[in-house]
Structures are given as structure tokens and as C-alpha cells.
N, C-alpha and C positions, 0 to 999 in steps of 0.2 A: 353691440359697439356701435359708437356715436358717428355722426358722418366725418366729424373732424378726425377721426381716428383710422379712418378710411384711407384719406387721400395720403395722407404722410408713407404708406405701407404702399400705395401706388407710385407715386413719385420716387419712392426707393426702389421699387422695381423697374422704374423705368431708367432710373439713374444706373442702375447693376448693367442693365442691357446695354446702355450707350457705353458705358465703360468697357465691355466684354467685347463689343464690336469694335471699338478702338484697338481694343491690343489685338483681337484678332486680324484686324486690318494692317497693324503695325506687323504681327509676325506673318502674315500674308506676303506683304511688301519686302520682307527681309531674304524671304525664300524664294520670291521671283526675283531678286537682287544676286543671290547665289548662283541661281541656275542658269542666269543670261550668258550667252557664249562669249567665250575668251578668244582674243586672237593675239598672236605677236608674230611681226614680222621682221625679219633679220635679214641685212644685206652684208654679205663679204663681196667686198669692192673688188672687182675684177676678176671674179670667179667663171673661167671658162666653162663652158657646158660639159666638155669632155673631160676634164680633170679628174673625177670621178671613175673614168675608166681607165686609169693607169695601170700597170702591172703591179701584183702583189709585190714583185721585188722592188718598185721605186717607192711606193706611197701604200700605206694600211689606212683605210678610213673606215673603220667598224662603225663607228657613230653615224656618220651619213648614208652608209649603207643600211643600217639598222631602220631610219627613219624612211629609206626607199621602199624595204621591203614591207614595212608594215604601212606603208604610206603610196604617194603616188610621186612620179618623176617623169618631166616633161623631157621627151628627146633635146630640145633648147625651147629657147622663148626669142620670137623676135624682138630686138630692142628699138628704139628708135632715132633716128638719124639728127644728131651727130652723136656718135657711139662715145659718148664721154660721161664723165661722173655728176656733175650738177643737172644735167637736162635730164639724164634718165632717171635717177632718183625722184626727181621730182614728175616726172612721167608715172613712174610707179605710183607715187604717193597720191596721184590726181586722176590718172586715168586720159590723160590728154598728152597730144603728141607738142614738141616742143615749140611749135610756130601757135600754137594753142594757149600754153599755159606761160610762155613768154620768157623761160630760162634757156635760151637756145645757145648757151656756151658756157665753158667756166669762168671765162673772162670774155666780157662783151661791151658795147657801146649804146647808148641809146642817144639817138639824134634828136628827140624831143627834149628829155631831159639835158642832154648835153654833158653826159656824164658815164663814168665808165664803171662795170661790176666786176669786183674780182673776188669771186667764190666766197670762203669763210670770212672772210672780213665784210660783207655787206650782207644785213639784215633789215635794212628799209622795206617797210611793205610797199612803197611805190615799185619795187622791181619784182615782188613776188605776187603781190595780191592784185593781179590784173587779169582774172578770170577762172582761173583755176582753186581748187577748193581742196585740201588735203586728207586724206582719212582721217587724221586726228581731229581735225576741225569739225567734217561731217558728224564722224562720233558723237563729239559734244554737242551738238546742235540737235541732239535726241536725248530724249528724257534719260537721265543717269548714266550717260555717258561720260567716260573719263579717261583720258588720253595720256599715255607716258612715253615722251619722244628723248632717245638719247644719241647724239650725236648726228643724227639723218639733218641731211641741207635742208635747210628751212625749218629748223628746229625753234628759233628763239623769236621767229617773224610772227606778227601779230596780224591775223588774217581778219578784217572786219573788228579789230581791237581785241579778237581772241586769242589766247596761247593755249598751248597744250597743257592740262591741268599738269601734269608733272613733266620737266624738262630739267637740264643742265642750263645754267646761266649764260654758257658760252660752250662752243666748241671745245672738247678738251683730246687731242690726240695723244695724249701721253696717258690717258685713263688706261690702266692694266684691264686687260679682257675679261678673267674672272671678276674684277669687280663691275664691271659692266652689266654682266650677269645678275650678278648679287643686286644691284641696284633696281634692276627690273624685275627682279622677283620680290624685293622690299616694296616696291610701288603696286605689285599684282597682289599682295598678301597686308597691304596696311588694314588695320583692324577698322577704322571709319572709313576712310575713302580708296577703296581699292580700287585701280584702273582696270577697265576692261578690253582696252585695247593698248600694247605696247608696241613700238617702233623702234628699232636698235641696228647700229649700222657700225661694222668694223672695216679699218684700212685696208688688211690684207686679205685676198695675196695679190692685190695690184701692188703695192710698192717694192716687193719681191720681184714681180714681174716687170718692172720698169728698170729695176736694178740691174739684174740677173738674166732675165729672159724666162719664156716661160716654160722650155725645154730645160731648164738647168737643173742640177741637184739641189741647190738651194730653194728653188721652188718646189721639189720634193719636200724637202724638210719643214716647208712653210704650210705646203697642204697638211701636213701630219698635225702640225701645230693647230691650224684650223678647225680639224678634227678633232683635236681634244677639246676643243671651246666648245664644239657642239656637245660634245659628251658632258661636260662639267655643266650646260646648260640643261640638257634632259635629266642629269642627277637632282640638281636643284629643283627644278619643275616635280619630280617625283617627290624628294624630301619635303615639299609644300605641299603636296596633294594636288597638286594642279595638271600634271603630266596628261592624265585619261581627259580631262577637259578643256585642254589648251589645241588650239588649232594654232599650228605652226607652220610659218611659210618661209623657206628660206630661198633666196635668189641673189640676184645682182645685177648690177648695173649694164655690163659690157664683159667681153673675153680680152683675150690679148694674143699678141703673136710676136715671132722673133722680128728684129730688124737688126741692119746692118750699119754701121759707121760711114761705109763704102757706097751707100744708097741714100743721098741725102740731096734734095733740093733746096739751094739758096737762091733766097728771094732776092738780096742783094746785088746778085749776077745777073739778074734779067729788068729789075727795075731799079732806077733811082731813088734811094731813102728818104730823097726829100721830098717825093712827090706822091708818097703812099702812105696810108695808115695800116697797120696790122694790128688787129684787135685779137686775134686768137692764133696760137701757134700748134693747135694738134695737126693731123694728118689733115685737116679741113682748114684752111688758112681763110681768116676773112677779112678781106680788104677794100679799099673805097678807088680802086684802080685796075682794070683790065691790062692794059700793056703790053709787055711781050711775053708773059707767063705761059701763052699758049704754046711757046718754043719749046717748052720742055715735054719730051715724050711719054712722061711718066706722070704727068699731071693733068686732070681734067678741069677747065675753068668754066664757070657759069657765070652769066648775069643772073640776077636775083629773080629774074622773072621765066627765066629757062630753066631754072632747078627743076630736075623730073618732079612730077606730081607725087609719085609714091614715096619720096623721102619726105611728105609732108614738111616740108622748110621752104615756104615761099613767102608765106602771109604774116608776116610780124616786121615791124619797122625794126628791130633790133638785128634783125639779118641784114648784113653789109649786102652793098649795091652789088659784089664782086664774091664768089666764095671759089677756092682752088681746093680740090679733093684730090690726092695723092694717091697713085697706085698701091694695095696692099702691099708693106714692106720697106717703103719710103717715107723718108721723115721732110718734115718741112722745116727751116729754121730761116731766119731773118741775116743773119751772118755767122756763117761757121766758126770763126773766131769767138765769138760771145755764145753761140747755140750749144745747148746739150743735147747729145745724142743718144737716147737709152737704148738698152739692150731687147727691151719690149714695149711694144707700145700698142694704142688702141684709137678710136676714133675714125677707123675707115668706115666706108661704106658698110650698111646693117646686112646686106644681103652677102657678105663674107662669112662664111661660115665661122672662122675662129673669133669673130666678134660677138658672137650670140654666147648669154650666160646661161647659168644653172636655174633650174627651178625644182623645189624638192617641197611636197607638205604632206604633213601626219596631223590626224586631230578626229574627233568625233566627224566633222563635216567633210571630210574627203574618205574617199575609196582607197583599198588596200592594195597592193603589189600591182601596181597600174603602171605601166609605161605608156603617158601621152603622146599624141602628136605633137607637134610644137603649136603654139598660140603666142597672142601677141602682150608684149608689156603692159598695152594700154588696158589689157584686160584683167588685169590685177585688182586696180580699183574696185570695178563693180562684183567683181568676185569675192572681195573682204567687204562690201556692203551687204551683199546677199548674207554671207556668214554672220555679220554681226545685227542684220535685221533694220538696215539703213536705207533711207531714201537716198538713191545719189545724187550727187550735183550733176549737171550737164558734162560729158565724157567723151572721148571718141573710143572707148572700147565696148565689149559685147559680154553679157554675162553667158548667152546662148554659145560662145566660143570655148566657154570651159564648162558647162554643165555638165559635161560628162564625167569629170574629176570629182563630182560631187557624188554623195550617197543620195 
């Protein structure tokens, strides 16, 4: 055989090896992608830690109890002060206390920006991207990470010009619960661009708690509806072949307690309305003056620098110079003629047990049939990073506090 005939054979052999190597690399990459950990974080707003302990005569929660039997439940989790929706959802997502991530209330004022923040209407990064990094962004800063976020506070905000890979264009509170589940499953099962992290929010049972109170028959009916949503989620995960792979965390931002219209603190009775700015009217009222508020026996009033250190609620310019904290069960309004007094409320001191929310987890990363001692909601972020194999952004949580719930 001539030399010129040998070389083509040799090069064809090299070409064959190269193609084989590329194909094997592609297949290997695909298998690796299919095997990556999956995580779905779910929040049911206002789900108090002990709702699952109600008697069978009141509520039947077979789906949550199935997850508890086959996974872990914390006795409760310590949420962050103040115990309201936007700050605590962003704490769960970032692992930072409210003073650190900057979302210090549902409604707040920034003296540098000279602007006010009003929950769902404010998505400008100047309010959100001030130090905290939500788990959906951390996930996407690692190779192959794709996140899907549905109705969670901060969903559409750009962090360093990055948004979650999948998200709604804007918050949609009227979106049916089953449709939210179906959307999330679709994102997890996309043929080309499947997400590996989902973050999903539901408004109940918070809305029912405010309107009817946490101990009402209406609340019992809502809890049964919430459990049916959990059951639908489990069923859809199983149908998609994801249930055994999915690490599922179900938690909440805060609890709820009964309040009375007879236990109301009307600020205008103690302060001249023309001399103070009221920024938020949860049981923690943020104002600009000290005035005569100390005169009310069911109100603790702090200058900013005197706020107890354990609240982690002092070192941020958006925290007002004066905050007033109502005793549990008492409601703060500016004027009784225009203020609404709910039958259930939250926002009180986070050391008050009814303010603490639920935590249930199920999946390959978690132990089974374990009742855990309480831990902090800032610990959820490093927990999620560990499950997904991510390097966490600086945060106030500790993986060590939740190591015992992992296999």
C-alpha cells in the first residue's frame, strides 16, 4: 500500500475518534443535567406553624401530613422582625435579616431616594438590589442553573441586570392555584430549557386569616383547600416523573393571631396628624416622631438606636427614626374612622409564638419522619444552596443550624 493511501485511513480514524468523543461528551452532559438536584420552594402566606395540628373534626390535611410522615417538619421556624409578608419572603429568598437586605416593611420610605415603596407596585432594582441576592439569582450564576419564579415578591426585579429564566411578567393574584402548579410543572419539564429551581407563592391562608380570624370555621375550610393544592402539586409531580427527584420545601412568612376591634391604638389621639409621617400601619408602626405615643400602655416605642439588638432591625436608613410596636392582639390605625381593623393580624414581635410559620420538607436530600427543633428562616437560603450545590452569597444564615434535617 502506498504512503498516500495510509494517511487518509489514519485521518479518517482520527475523525471517527473525534466524533465519538464529541457524542460521548454531549450524552454525558445531558445525563449530568438530568441528574442535577431539583428544588421547589413553596410559600403559603400566613400559614401558622400549628395549623397542621388542628383536630380531624376541624380540618383534614392528608397531603401535608403525608409529606411530614415521609419527610421532615420543624416545630416552627423563627421568622424575622417585622413579621410581615414582603420582608420575610425576601429574607427566605436571600438568607438576610431585613436590616441587611433592605426590604424593611411592606410599605416604607427611603430618605435618600426621597420616595416611598408600596409592595407589589414597586419593582425598581434600587429598592431590592442593595446587598441581598435571592436564591433564583444565585442559582443562575452557576453553570446550567435556570430558575422559575411565580408571584414571589421580587419576582420581576433585575439583580445586576439578571432576572429569573422563567417568571410572570407581573404579579397575578387572580391566577388559579392549580394553574400556578401546572405552570411550574411545565417549567420543570421543558424539553430544551427545564428549570432546576422553582419558587412558588400562594396568598392563602393569610387573606382568610385577616378577614375571618385564624380560629374561624372559614379558616378551617381554607386550610382544607390549601391541602388540596398540596395534593394537586404532589399528583402533578408524580405524573411528570419528578416527585422522587424533587426536593420540596413548604413554608411561610409568618403566622396569625386573633385581634379585636376593641383593642385598637389610634395614633391621631396621641399625635397631631400634621406633625408626623406614618409610613406603615402593621402592628409595628414606623413614624418620624416620638411624641406622646409612650402614653399608651399597650405600645412599646423605640428610637431607632434603641431597638433591641435581637430584632436585627436597626442598621438601615429605611427604618424610621421611631418605631412603635403594639402588644399582641392590639392593632395600630392612624384614624379609627378610616382605618380597617381585621379579625386576624400579624406583624407582632417574632418571639411571640403565633407569629411563627410552618416548615415542611420532603425529597431525596431530606431525612424522613423527623420532627426538628426550630431554626431561623435566614437558614433556609444556605440550606437551598447546599441542596443545589451552589456557593452562597453572603448571608446571615447558617447551614450548621439545619444540617440535622439532611441525609
